[in-house]
N, C-alpha and C positions, 0 to 999 in steps of 0.2 A: 617423362617421355620427351617428345619433340620440343614442346614449349618450355619446359623447365630447363632443359640443357641449353637451348638457344638464349634464354634470358641470362643464364649464369655466365655464358661466354661474352654476351654483349656488354653487361655491366663492365827427296835428295837427288839432285840432278841425276839423270840416268847414268848407270855405270858405264855404258858403252858409248855415250855421246862424246864426240870430240869436235870442237869448232874447226872449220876448214882452215888449213894452213895457207900461207901466202903461196907456197909452191903448188899446192893443189889447186888454188884459185887460178894461178897462172896457167897451169896445165889445162884446166877447163876452158879458159879464155882462148887458148891457142888451138883448140880442137876445131875441126872444120865446121863452120856454121851453115845452117840452112836459113837463108834470108827469108823473112816473110814476103810472100809474093804480093806486092802492092799493086792493086788494080786501079784502073783509071777512075772507077767510081768509089774509091776509098776502101775497097775490100782488102783484107789481109788474110793470107793463107800460109799454112805450114803443115808439114807431114811429120808425125812422130810415130814411134813404134811401141805399141802396147806389148806387154809380156803376158804369157799365160802358161798354165800347166794343164796337162791332159793325161788320160790313161788311168789305170787301176792302181791305187796305192798298194805297195808291197810287191809289185811286179816290175819287170823291165819296161812295161808300157808306160810307166809314170815318167813323163818327159815334159820339157818346156819348149817354148818357142816365142816368136814375135809376130805381130800382125800390124801392118801399116794402117794409119788412119790420117785422113786429111782434115784439118780443122780450119774453119773460116769464121771471121768476124767482120761484119759490115754494119752500116747504119741501118737502123730499123725505121721504116717509113710509117709504121702504125703505132698507136699509143698502147699497144698490148705486148706482153712477153712473146718472144719468138725464138724458139729453140727447135732445131730440126736434126734428125738422124737419117742419113741416106744410106740405104742398104744395097749391097751387091745382089743379094738374094732375098726374096720375100721371107720375112721373119728372121732374117740373118742377125739382126740386133735384138737381143732379148730384152724383156721388160726391165730387168735390173740395170742393164747397161743404159737403156734409154733414160731412166730416172737419174742415173749417175751423171749423164751428160747435162741434164737440167740443173742438178745441184752444183756441178762444176762451173757452169756458166753463171749461176747466181752468185756463188762465192767469189769467182774471178772478178766480176763487175765491182763488187764491194772492195776488193783488195786493190783494184786499179783506180778506185775512186771515180767510177763512172756509173751512170744510171743503167741498171739492168734492162729497163724497157727501151733505152735508146739504142741498143745494139741487137743485132740478129746473130745468133750463134748456130753454126752448122758443123756436124761431124759426119764425114763420109767413111764408112767402114767396109772392109772386105771380108768375105767368108762369114763365119758365124761367131759372134762375140756376145758375152753376157757377164754379169757380175759387177761388183763395185770397185775392184782392185785397181782400176786405172783412174780412179777419181782424182788423186793428187797430180798425176801427170797431165791429165786433161785440164785441170784448173790452172796449173802453171803455164801450160801452152796457151790457153785463152788469155791469160794476163800478158804473156809475151806479145801476142798479136795486138792487143789493145795498146800496149806501150811501144810497139814497133821494134822490139828486140828480137834478133834472130835466135832460133833454137839450134842446139848442137846435135849433129846427126848421129854421133856415136854415144849418146847418153840416153838411158831409159831408167824407169823406176817403177815400183809397185807400192800400193798403199791407198787406203780410202782417204776421203777428205771430210773432216769434221766441221761443224758450223763455225768454230772459232779459227779455222785455218790450220789447225794441227792435223796430224795424220793418224790413221788408225791401222792396226795390224791386219794382215791377210795371211792366207795359207799358201803352201807350195812354193815358198820363196827360193829354196835351193834349186828347184827345177826351173823356175823362171830365170834365175841367174845363169844357169848353164845354157839355157836356150838363148839368152841374150848374147852370151859370149860366142856361141856358135854362129851368130849372125853378125859378128864383128863389133859388138858394142864394147867400149872401153871403160865406161863409167856406169855404175848401177847403184840406184838408191833404194833403200829398204826402210820400212816404217820404224818409228821410235820403239825401242824395247824389244826388237825382234832379231837382234844379232845372232842369238842362239836359236836356230830354227830346225824343225823336223824335216829330214830328207824323206820325201814320200816313197822313194824307191826302196830305201833300206830300213826306214823306220827309226833311224838313229838321229840324235841331235847333233847338228854341225855348226861350226863357227863360220858365218857368212864371209867374214873378212879373210879367213884362212882359205876358204873355197875360192874367193875372188883372187887371192894371191896366186893360187895354183893355176887359175885360168888366165892370169894376166889382165884382170879387170880391177879397176879401182872401185871398191865397195864402200859406200858411205851411208850412215844413218840420216834419215830425214825426219826432223821433228815437226817442222812447220812449213807453210807455203814459202816462206822466205828461203829456207834451206833448199827446197825443191827448185825454186826459181834460180838460185845461184848455180845449182848443179846443171840445170837444163840450158841456161843461157850464158853462164859465166859472168852475169851481171848481178850485182848486189842491189836488192831493193833498199829503199831508205831505211836506215836503222831505227828501230822502235825501242827507245830506251824505257825500261820499266820504271814505274813510279817508285819513290822511296817507300819502303814498307810502313814507315810511320804514318804516311798519308792514308793508308788503308786500315788504320785502327779505328774501331768503333768509338765514336765520341762519348763523352761522359753522359750527355743528355740522352743519347740513343741507348746507352747501357741501362740507364734508369727506366726508360720507356719499355725496353725489352724485358726488364725484370718484372714490371707490372703485368706485361702480357704473360710471362711465365707463371706468375702467381694466379692469373685468371684461368689459364689452362689447367694448372695443377688443382685449383679449387673445384673446377668443373669435373675433372677426372676423379677426384676423391669423392665428390658427391655421388657420381655415378657408381663408383665401386661400393659405396656404402649401401646403395640400393641392391646391388648384385650379390654382395657377400652373404646376406641372410638367406637368399634364395638358394645359393650353392650349398650353404651349410645345412639347409633343410632336406637336401637330397640324401637318399640312402647311399651307402658306400658304393654299391654296384653302379647305380645311375650316375653318381658323381664321377666315377672313373670313366664311364662311357661318354660323358660330356666334357671331358678334360679339354677337348679342342675348342670349347666355347670360352672357357675362362683362363686357360693357360697363357694365351697371348697377352692378357692384362699384366700378369706377373712379369713376363719378359719385358714388356714395354716400360713398366714402372722401374725395373732394374736399370734399364738403359737411360731413362730420363733422370733418375736420381744420380746416376754416375756422372752424367753430363753436367748437371747442376753443381754437384760437389767439386767437379774439376774446373768450375768457373766458365764453362762453355755455354754461355747463356743463349746464344743464337741457336745452337744445336738443341739445348734444353727445351726451348720453345717448341721446336719441331717434334721432339720426343714426347713432351707432355700432350701435344695435340694427338699423337699416335695413341697414347693411353686413353684419351677421351674417345677416340674412334673405337678402340677395343672394348671399353666399358659399355658404350652405347650399343655396339653390335651384340655384346653378350646379353645385355638387358633385353634387347628386342628378341634375340634368339630364344631365351628362356621363356619369354611371354608367348612366343609362337608355339613352342613345344607344350606349354601348359594348356593353351587353348586347344591344341590338337588332341592332347590326352583326354580332355573333357568332351571331345567330339564336336567342338565348335570351330569348324574350318573357316567360316566367314570371319570369326573374331581373330583367328590366326592371320588371315590376310589383312585385316584392318589394322593390325599392329604397325604395318609399314605405310599405309595409305596417307597418313598425315605428312609424310616427307614430300609428297607431290607439291605441297605448298612452296617448296624451296625454289621451284622454277619461277614463280612470281617474285620471290624475294631477290633472286638473281637479276631479273629484269629491272627491278626497282634500283638495284645497285648500279646497273649500267647507266641509268638516268642520272644518278648522283655523280658518277664519274664524269659524265658529259658536263654537268653544271659546274663542277669543280674545275675542269679544264677550261671552260669558258671564262671563269674568273681569273685564271692564271695562264693566259695563252702564251706560253714560252716553251722552249725546247725541253728543259728539264721537267716542267710540269707535264708536258705531253708524254715523255718517257715514263714518268711515274704513273700517269693514267693508263698507259699501255700495260705496265707491269701489274697494276691492281686489277685491270680487266682480265689479264691472263689468269689470275686466280679465280675470277668469276667464271671464265671459260672452263677451267678445270672442274668447278662445281657443276656447271651445266652438263658437262660430259658425264659426270658421275650420276646426276639425276636422270639423264637420258638412258644410261646403262641400267639404272634401277627400274625405270619404267619398262624397259625391255624385259627385265627379269620378272616383274610383276605380270606382264602380259603373258609371258611364257608359262607362268604358274597357273594363270587362269585357263590358258589353252590346255594345259596338262590334265585338268580336272573336269573338263567339259564332257558331257555325254557319258556319265557313269552308267554302267550297264546293270540293269535290274537282274538280280539273281546271280551275278557273276562276281562273287566276293573276291576271288583271287585277282582278277583284272582290276577291280575297283581299288583294292589295297595297293596295287602297284602304282596306279594313278595318284592316289593320295600320297604315297611315299615320294613320288616325283614332285608333286605340288609342294610338299613341305621342304624338300631339299632345295628347290628353287627359291623359296622364301628365305631359307637359312643362308643361301649364297648371296642373296640380294641385300640382306640386312647390313653387312659391313660396307657395301657399296654406298648405300643411302646414308649410313652413319658418317662415312667419309665426306659425302656431299655436304651434309649439315655443318661439319667442322670446317670445311673449306670455305663455305659461305661466311662463317664467323671470321675466318682468317682474312677474307677479302674485305670485310668491314674494317678490320684493323689496318689493312693496307691503305684504306682511304685517307688515313692521316698523312700519308706522303704526297697525296695528290693536291691538296688545297694550298693554303697560303704559307704553309710551313717552309717551303723551299721553292725558290724561283731561280731562273738563270737561263741565259741564252736568248737569242732573238725569237721573235714570234714565228710560229710555224704556219706557213701558207697552206691553204686548202689543196693547191695543186701538188705540193710536196707530200702532204699526207696521203693524197690519193695515189701518187706514184709508188710510195712505199707500201701502201696497202695491196696494190696489184702485184708488186714484186713478191711479197711474202705469201700471198695467196698462191702464186705459181710455185714457189719453192715448197710450200706445204703439200701441194698436190703431188709433186715429184717424190717427196719423202714418204708420203703415205703409200703411193703406188709401189715404190721400191720395197718397203718392208712387207707389204701385203704379199708380194710375190716371193720374197725371201723365205717366209715361214709358211707359205701355202694357205693363207687365209682367204676364205670366200664369204659370201653373204650369210651362209649358215654358221660358219665357225667364228666369224669376227666378233659377234656379241659375247660369246663365251670367253674368248681370249681377253676381252676388255675387262672381265671380272677378275682375271688373274693379273693383268697388267693395266693399272689405271692410265698409264701413259698412252696406251693404245686407244682408250676411249677418247682422250684429248686429241690425239693425232687424227683420229677418224672424224669426230664431230667438228673439231676446229678447222680442218681442211674444208669441209662442206660449208661451214659458217663463213669462213673467209671468202670463198668463191662467191657466195650469195651476196655479201655486203661490199665487196671491193669496188664495185662500180656505182654504189649508191652515193647520193649527195648527203652532206651533213657531217659534222665533226664526230658525232657519236658513232655513226655507222662506220666511218673510216678508222676511228680508234679501235673499235671492236674488230674490224677486219685485220688491222695490223696485229692486234693482240692474239686473235684466233689463229692467224697464219703463222705468226712467230712462234707461238706456243706449240702449235701442231708440228711445225718444222723441227723445233728443238726436241720434242717428244719422240718423233719418228727417228731422228738421228741418234738419240740416246738408246732406243730399242735396237737399231741396226748395230750400233757399237757393242751393245751388251750381248746380243745373240750371235752376231756374225764375227765381229772383230775380236771380242774377248772370249768367244766360245762358251758362253754361260749355259750350263745345263744342270738341272736338278740341284740348284742352289750352289753350284761350284763354278768358279771362274777358271777356264782352261788356260788362259794366257795372263797369268798374274803379273809377271814382270812388265808386260806391256801396259797394264793398267797403271802401275806405279809410274812408269815413264810418261804415260799420257797425262796423268795428274800434274806432274812436274811441268810438262810443256804447256798445259792449259793454264796453270797458275802463272807462269811467266807471261803468257799471252794476255791474260786478264789484267796483269799489272801494267803491261805496255798499253793496252786499250784505255786503262784508267788515266795513264799519263797523257794520252792524246786528248781525252776529255778535259783534263785539267788545263791544258794549253788553250783549248777552245773556249772554256767557260770560266776559268779561274777557280774551279772547285771540282771535287769528285762527289757527285750526288750520293746521298745517304743510301738509296736503294742499291747502288752498285757496291758500296762498302758492305752492306748487310749480306748481299749474295756472296761476296768474297769471304766474309767472316764465316758464313755457314759452311762453305767449302773447306776452309782452314780447320774448322772444328770437327767436321765429319771425316776427313781424309784418313785419320788414324783409327777409325772404328771398324765395324764389320765389313764384309764384302759388299753388302747392300749399301752401307754408309759410304763406302769408297765410290761406288757407282753414282750415288746421289751427290757426292762431293764433286765429281767430274762434271756432272750436269750443272751444279751451282757455279763452277768456274765458267762454264759455257754461257750461263745466263748473265753473269757479270760482264763478259765480253759482248754478248748480244746487246745488253742495255747501253753499254758505252758506244758500240758501233751504230746502234739505232740513233742515238743522240747526235753523233757526227753526221749521219745520213740526213737527219732532219735539218741540220744546220747548213748542209751543202747547198750551194747556189748553182 
């Protein structure tokens, strides 16, 4: 059970993308600019036009339009984040749009190489606005204000903003394009991978560039913030040259280390399966068939892990064998729960999972180890490695927290059994057992994640150093910034899918990332103002991991229209991965210039993305997140070195 498993572990560019031609750049540069209105106190203001669609799909009412918004950036006199949305009407700015403004401000500050906390960001909107589709436009406009570049009044665009500065797909683009044209816009940007989009009025797929030609509008794909900025201002941001691919190859030493980890995970998984298989074989055929959901995931996970290992994809193989370990542990616990229940021993069924509660103490101890390791190697690379290792611990803590919620719900479901009411009591017992069975894989994942965090500790200590020492003030500033960004991401996704206090815990069982986004946000907010390196590292890790997790969920369920295991916008995902890959390589090049090396953790995140991107839909989504994490680590390192 818990102890034996723990000991075992411890021993193609987008088809539709075209770079802007010199003629197009000149055309944009000659458009009428709207100068940022510089105030005497240093404030910068500009007005941009958001695009929207409205009406009932499939009817003549499905139309688009534009709405002006005034953006302002000024110096922040307080040591805390300051982002404001000013409404024309009470409730005029929806919760999704408010969160988008926060994320845009946070991302813009990073791209402008300015402190998020040093600036105050304001958006004044008219009418009623909501949704995330103005994220890229808002981010580009904020960067323009911080740099002092004028925005062009006949340009607009649509698309979300991802954590790495790439754009995400949105809906209703043909309606938005027509609405923009009707208001005199001459240049329109659309998200990467979305050139062929559904017209909500007719239901047909249309070519946006052909529609733009018909309307007299120049229509261009926007892959990254740099593309958006060029479109909006006619000014090119400094070119980020991607690193040579050879520099992103996993070193021989890391290959050997990873092989050892793969062997450890495989051995643990095989030992677990050896315990499960006799129990499954002992079941009568009918029972075995009814319990296929318990053991079938093991076979699927083994097949994927074996295939990855045979293909030489050792980084992906490590992840896959960890998934096998989780599946075998969950199956072993589930069979034990069902056996105890069949014998009428409900308390024994519950106690199958209670040893996992020890994981909370193990995670806390790991955080202390991270702090001690960071103290021994107080430099920027060591700090980033500490943050990444701590993020894994945060994932584990989030799973333990979800598991505790599941166990408490199970206890609540069986309270007050009614004497003489067999039907009601049986229903309560069924609910009790179902909650235990749903909780088993959550806690099994928490245990394996703690083991993975222990392995990550190898990157934190003396093995890798580089960069200047990190000052407490810099760490505190970054902690507060990520705590704010995480709160925005959490709030946005919660509104997007309609989660409330009662439904949120259940969704965390389905989506582990939501457990991290939810608990990580709360943990970052609690620790961001604390003194001490440990608290600040945990705040950065919790905030950063929560921010990335919420962004991944938003992209999955909104931008990619993921439903019932199917991705609705598959070409967009392929294009997103290509853009994210390019961005990660550019971020790695920046780090190499700053420190003379690309830290191993960044290389490993990139390698995982490379190996997963050709797999299943879920693998592709994980690959995109791994590219984002590589960029996050590189940009965090640059932020910590910024003076």
